[in-house]
N, C-alpha and C positions, 0 to 999 in steps of 0.2 A: 484222732483215734478214739473210737467210742468204746467204753467199757460197760458191759452189762453185768451187774452184780446181782446174783440171786442169793439172798441171805437166808438159808435154811428155813424153807417153808414160809417165805415172806408173804405169800398170798393166802395164808390161812384166813378163813372168814372171820369178820369182825364179831360175829355172834359168839365165837369161842371165847374171845377176850372179854366180851361183855359179861358172859356167864362167870368167868373167872373173877371178875371184879365185882360181882354181886348185882349186876343190872339185869333185870329179867323182862324188859319191855320188848314187845314184838318188833319185828324188822320194820313194819310200817310206821312205828312211833319213833324211830331213830333218824336223826338228821345226818345224812351222809354228805361229806364234803371232800372233793378232790383238792389238791393244792391250789389250783387255779380258782376254784369256787371259794375256797377259804379266803384267798387274797381279795377277790372281788367283794365278798361279803364284808371283810374288814374295811375296805375302801368306802363302802356305802353305809355301813352301820356302826362303825367304831365311834365311841363317844368323843374321843380326842379330836377326831376329824370333824365331827359335828360342831364342837366348840370352835375349831379353827374356821369353819365355814361361817359360823355366827359372827366371828370377829371380822371376817371379810365383808359381810353384809353391813355391819356397823360402820366400818370405815368408808364403805361406799355411800352410805347415807350422810356421813359427815362431809364427804366431798360434795354431794348434792346441796347440802346446807351452805357450805362455803361459797358455792357458785351463785347463790341467790343474791349476794351483794351486787352482782353485775346484771341481774335480770331486770327487765322492764317491769316496774311496779305501777299498778293502777289501783288507786285507793278511792272509792266513791264515799261520799258523806251526804246524808239526808237528815233533816231535822224538821220537827213540827212543834209549834208552841201554841197550846190551846188554853193557856192560863187566863182567867178572868174574861172568858169569852173571846179572846183574841184568836186570830187565825194566821199567825205568822208561820211561814215555812221557807225552806230554802234547800239548796243542793250545791255541792262542790265536788270537784274531782281533782285528784293529785296524780300527776304522771311523772314518775321519778326514774332516772336512768343514770347509772354510773359506768364510765368507760375505763378501759385498762390503762389509759393515759392519765388517770386521776381526775378527769373532767366529770363534773356533776351537773346534771340538767334537771330542773324541777319546774313543771308547768302546772299552774293551779287556776283553772277557770271556776267562777262561782256565780250563783244567782240566788237572791232571796227577796222575799216580800215581807216588809214590816209595816203593818197597818195598811195604808193605801198606796204605799210607795214601793217601787221595785228598785233593787240595788244590784248592779252587775259589776263584775270585776275580772281582771286577768293579771296573775302574777307569774313572771318568768324569772327564774334565778339560775345563773350560770356561775359555777365555782371552779377554780383551778388552782392547784398548789403549784407555785412557780418553780420552786427549787427541788422539792421531793417528787412532785406529782407525775412528771413525764416518764419516770422509770416504770416499765411494765413489771420488772422483777419485784420492785417494791410494792406496787399496787396489787399484784397477784400473789403475793407471798403466802396468804392464807390458803388460796386454791392450790398452789403448787405444793404446799406442805401436806395438804389433804391427799393430793395425788401420790405423793411419796409414801404416806402412811398406807394407802390402799395397795400400792405395789409391794410394800413390806409385808402386809398381812397376807397377800397372795403367795409370797415366797414362804412365809411361815406355814401356810397351809400345805405347800408342796413338801417342805421338810417334815411336817407331821405325817404326811402320806408315806414318805420314805421310811420314817421310823415305824409306822404301823405295819407296813409291808414286811419289814425285817422282823418285827415282833411276831407277825402271823406265821411267817416261814419258820422261824425258830420254834414257835409253839407247836405247829403241825408236826415238824420232824422230831420234836421232843416227845410227843405222844407216840409216834411210830417207834422211836428208839426204846422208850420204856415198855411199849407193848411187846417188842421183840425180846427185850431183856426179861420180861415177865414170862414169855413163852420158854426161853432158854432156862430160866430158873426152875420152871415147872418140870421141864424135861430132865434137868439135872437132878432135881429132887426125886423124881421117879426112878432114875438109874441108881441113885444112892440108896433108895429103899431096897432095890434089888440086891445091891452089894451087901447091905446090912443083913438081909434075910439069908443070903448065901453064906456070909461069914458065920451066922448062927448055926446053919446046917453043918458046915464044915467043922465047927467046933465040937459038935456032938459026935461027929465021925472021927475026931482026933486029927483032922487035917488042918485045923486052924487053932490059934491060941486066943485067949481071952482079950489080949491086947488088940487083936484084929477086930474083934467085935466092938470093943470100946472105941476104937479109932473110927469105925464105920458109923457108930451111933453119934459120935461127936460131930462128924461131918454132916450127918443127916439133920441134926438139930440146927447146925449153922445154915444149912440149905433152907430149912423151914423158916428161920428168921429172915434170911434174904428174900424169900418168896413173899412173906408178909410185907416187908419194907417195899418191895417192888410194886405190889398191888396198891399200897398207899401212894407211892410216888406217881403211879399211873393215873390214879384218880385226881391227884393234885394237878397234874399236867392237863387233864381234861378240863378241870375247872378254870385253869389259867387261859386255855384256848376259848372257852365259852365267854369269858370276860372280854377278850380281844375281839371276838366276833359278835359281841352283844347278844348272846344267846342265853336264855334263862338257865340258871345253874341247875335247876331240877330236870332240864331237858337232856335226854340221852343223845350223844353225838358220836360219830365215828369219822375218821379221816383216812385218806389214802394219798400217797405221794410216791413218785418214782424214786427208786434207789439206784437209778442209772445216772451217770455223769460223764461229761466230756472233759478231758484233761485240757486245761487252759494254758496256752503258751503266749504270754503277753510280755513284750519288752517293757522293762521298767520305765524307760524314757518316754515311750509312746503313751503308756498309761498315765504318767504324770502330765504330759501335754494335754491329753483328753480331759483330765480332771481340772486343769487350769482354765479350760474354756467352757466346761459344762457345770461345774459346781455352783449351785445357787448362792452359797455363802459368799463367794467372790463377787458375783454379780450384785449381791446385796450391799457389800461394802463399797463397791464402786458407786452405786446409787447413793449410799450414805455420804460419801465424799462430795459427790455432785450437789447433794442437798445442803451440805454444810457450806460449800462454796457459795451457793445461792444465798444462804443466810448471812454469810460474811459480806456479800455485795449489798444486800439490803441493810445490814447493820452499818456499813460504811455510808450508805446513802442517807441513813437516818441521822447521821451526824450533822447534816445540813439543817439550817434553821427552817422552821415551819412558816412559810410565807404564802398566804392565800389571797388570790385575786377573786373578787366577787363583782358580778355585773347583774343588776336587778332592774327589771322593767315591771312597772305596776300601772294599771289603768283601772279607773272606777267611774261608774255612771249611776245617776239616780233620777227617776221620774215616775209619775203615776202610771205611765204606760210602759210596758216592757220594751216595745220597739224603740220608743224614744229614749229609754234608759240606755240602750245599747248605742244609740247615736251620740249620746252626750258623753260617752267614755273619754276621759282625758288621761293620757299616759305620762309617766315620768321615768327617767333613767337614773340609776344610782351606780356609781363606781366606787369600789372600796378595796383597800389593801390592809391586811392584818397579819400580824406575826405574834407568836407566843412561844414560851419555853425558855429554859435557862440558856443564857448566851454562851457560857463556857462549854456546854454539852459534855460534861464530865461523864455522866452515866452512859450516854450513847457511845462515847469513845471507849469506855471500859467494855461495853457489850461487843463492840467490834473486835477488840483485842482477844476477848474470850472466844469469839467465833473463829479467829485465826488459830488459836491454840487447839480448838476442837478438830480443825482440819489436820494439823500435825499428828494428833493422837489417832485419828482415823487412818492416816497413812501408815503409821506403825502397826495398827491393827491389821491392815491389809498384808503387810509383810509377815506378821505372825500367823495369820490364817493360811497364807500360802505355804509356809513351812509346815504347819500342822497337817494340811491336806497331803503334802508330799510324803510326810512321815506315815500318814494313814495308808496311803497307796502302797508304799514300800512294805509296811507291816502286813498288809493284806496279801501281797504277793509272796512274802516269805512264809506266811502261814499256809498258803496253798501248797507251796513246794514241800514244806515240812509234812503236811498232811498226806500228800501223795506218797512220800517215802514211808510214812507210818502205815498206810494201807498195805503196801507191799510187805512190810515187816509182819503185820498181823496175819496176812495170808500164809506166810511161811510158818508162823507160830502155830496156826491151826493145823497145817500139814504135819508138823513135828509132833504136836500134842496127840493127834489122831493115831500116828504110828506108835507113839509111846504107850497110849492107852490099849491098843490092840495087843501089843507085846506083853503088857502087864496082865491083861485078861488071860492070855494063854498060859503064862507062868503060874497065875493064881489058880486056874482051873486044873492044872496038872500037879498042884501042890509043890511047885518049885520055888515059890516065894509067897510072902504075906500079901495083904491087900494094900500096903502102904503105897507102893508104886502105882497101883491102879487108881486109888483115891486121889493121889497127887496129880496123875495125868488127867483125871476127870476134872479136877479143879482148874488145871492149866488150860484145858480145852475150853471150858466154859468162859474163863477169863479172856482168852484170845478171841472167842466168838463175840463176846460183848464188846471188846476193844475194837474189833473190825467193824461192827455195826456203828459204834460211836464215831470211828474215824471216817467212815464213808459219809455219814450224815453231817459230820462237821465239815467235810470237804464241800458238800453241796451247799450248806449254809454259807460257807465262806466265799463261795462263788457269788452269791447274792450280795454279800458285804463288799466284795471287790467292786462290783458294779455300782454299789452305793458310794463307795469311796471315789470312783471315777465320775460320779454324777450322771450315770446312764441307767440306773435301776428303773426309774420312772421317767417317761417323756413329759414334756411340758403340758400335755393334755391329761396327765394323771394316769396313763396306762403303763403297766409293767412291761419292760422290754423282755423279749424272748431270749 
């Protein structure tokens, strides 16, 4: 069921309110935002989102850097020695490649001329860690950690976007709420001025007492104070919106947003099921646990002693002719086995135990986060239902206050009563109108918050759901 709420001249032009608040810029100089435009502006210009995007970029470059360990590296080297009239020169090339199995391969051909002699050579070095090296988890731990940090930064960006959208929605509707309150306060102030003038005339005619005049003036002064406070609050709300939208504080802005709403009927159980599958925080903790389990496996693997097998082939040749130097190359093969590190592996064992404890802590964190999300969804639903009842109550209050005011006006005009009932009814009417505006806007805002609690406010592409 669709409710269309028209709140007492809600479509009054923004120029009226800008004049009331002391802004005299022409319409062409004012930035106008609809709710959708304000949200899109916040998603593209907000400084918190820009910082989150920078963090994603930094972690992406960290991943690129960690992957360079497994890239094919080609390092050329050239030298020339002209000391004391000598013309010695040479060149070498290193080709280095590391595999995910821990295998390292280094090929280094070289050629140089010293005096009248050419020297050529070729070195090939193959290394393999026998106990630790064959584990891809162990060898790629730096890359996988960088991948995890990149995913985490992308989720942080998403959560920042959700937070900014909620802040933008709240700021836009706060401006509209305070603008409507300002209009209502202005209208009430004008009516109270009329009551005060009427009480003064009636006093001169003997139809009203001095207490009626004093009572009217006291309420008029209170209305003036409320009007001043409303103008200041409205300007503060505009400044807050400017900051969220990254608009210069000296720039005049105006916003518009629908005051219509659809009553949401969502089963609590279904809302919780959606939140459990869509909330990014749960996905993040699952990824955290997987990352900690990977670290635990690598820590356990690190307990093994470091035993390296090396196989080296070297060949060298020397002759006054380059071609002959290549022919005279003689090669040799060396096989080596080396180990290093503390035999007890106490530090490595302690690191492994710490990693297991971290997994248990993350599992408890998952349980806590699930409970918190369930509570948040339930709280959002209860707020919506309570808001809906409050809207109906305020509508009834307005109807009653209007009737009471009309009756008080008739009695006062006919000299059947003082102005106490009239001023009281006026105050009650204004309070009910303000409460209705606040209740409707709060209901709309809480619809957005319910979507955020369920994890469906923004899709994974960063677009706000309708």
